[in-house]
C-alpha positions in Angstrom: -4.0 -10.3 -15.1 -3.7 -8.0 -12.1 -0.8 -5.7 -11.7 1.2 -5.6 -8.5 -0.4 -2.3 -7.7 -3.9 -3.7 -8.2 -3.1 -6.7 -6.0 -1.9 -4.3 -3.4 -5.0 -2.1 -3.6 -7.1 -5.2 -3.3 -5.3 -6.3 -0.2 -5.5 -2.9 1.3 -9.3 -2.8 0.8 -9.6 -4.5 4.2 -9.3 -2.3 7.3 -7.7 -5.0 9.3 -4.9 -5.4 6.7 -4.4 -1.6 6.6 -4.1 -1.7 10.4 -1.5 -4.6 10.2 0.5 -2.6 7.6 0.5 0.5 9.9 1.8 -1.6 12.7 4.7 -2.6 10.5 5.5 0.9 9.5 8.3 1.3 12.0 10.0 -2.1 11.7 9.6 -5.9 11.6 7.4 -7.7 14.1 6.3 -11.2 14.9 2.7 -12.3 14.5 2.3 -12.1 18.3 3.5 -8.5 18.3 1.3 -7.6 15.5 -1.8 -9.3 17.0 -1.3 -7.8 20.5 -4.1 -5.3 21.2 -6.0 -6.1 18.0 -9.6 -7.4 18.0 -8.7 -10.4 15.8 -7.0 -13.7 16.7 -3.5 -14.6 15.9 -4.6 -17.1 13.2 -6.7 -14.3 11.6 -3.7 -12.0 11.7 -1.6 -14.7 10.0 -4.2 -15.0 7.2 -4.1 -11.2 6.7 -0.3 -11.3 6.7 -0.4 -14.0 4.0 -2.7 -11.8 1.8 -0.4 -8.8 2.3 2.6 -10.9 1.5 1.0 -12.4 -1.6 0.2 -8.8 -2.7 3.9 -7.9 -2.5 3.5 -5.6 0.5 5.3 -7.6 3.1 8.4 -9.8 3.4 9.0 -12.4 6.0 12.2 -13.7 7.5 13.0 -16.4 10.0 14.8 -15.3 13.2 15.3 -18.4 15.3 11.9 -19.9 15.8 10.1 -16.6 15.1 9.0 -15.3 11.7 9.3 -11.6 11.4 7.2 -9.6 9.0 8.2 -6.3 7.5 7.0 -3.9 4.9 8.3 -4.7 1.4 9.4 -1.3 0.0 9.3 -2.7 -3.5 5.6 -3.3 -3.2 5.0 0.1 -1.7 7.0 1.7 -4.5 5.0 -0.1 -7.2 1.8 1.1 -5.5 3.2 4.7 -5.3 4.2 4.6 -9.0 0.7 3.5 -10.0 -0.9 6.3 -8.0 1.7 8.8 -9.3 0.3 8.0 -12.8 -3.0 9.5 -11.7 -1.2 12.6 -10.3 0.7 13.1 -13.5 -2.6 12.8 -15.5 -4.3 15.3 -13.1 -1.5 17.8 -13.4 -1.5 17.5 -17.2 -5.3 18.1 -17.3 -4.9 21.1 -14.9 -2.1 22.5 -17.1 -4.3 22.1 -20.2 -7.3 23.8 -18.5 -5.1 26.7 -17.2 -3.6 27.3 -20.6 -7.1 27.3 -22.2 -8.3 29.9 -19.6 -5.2 32.0 -20.2 -5.7 31.9 -23.9 -9.4 32.8 -23.6 -8.5 35.8 -21.4 -5.9 37.0 -23.9 -8.5 36.8 -26.6 -10.8 39.2 -24.8 
């Protein structure tokens, strides 16, 4: 079973979806607003929005007859936590390597 971070990474593997997510960085927008100026049709944008939503990266709310899409901070936080795990491991490995070098220098 895929974790939410893995689903998010899968969804973000597509450059169009990354572009859509960037367009939502500063607030909620409708499909029309998201699609304006993009090289893909509104129906295609809608499909990308569905994938991002299913991956936990977007939320949608109805406002009158419009549906507004926005970044789901919970999904972004899950992705960040997953990536932070790599950072923590890298820092731990760096610390171990630095301590080893320091110990070798002392021994000389």
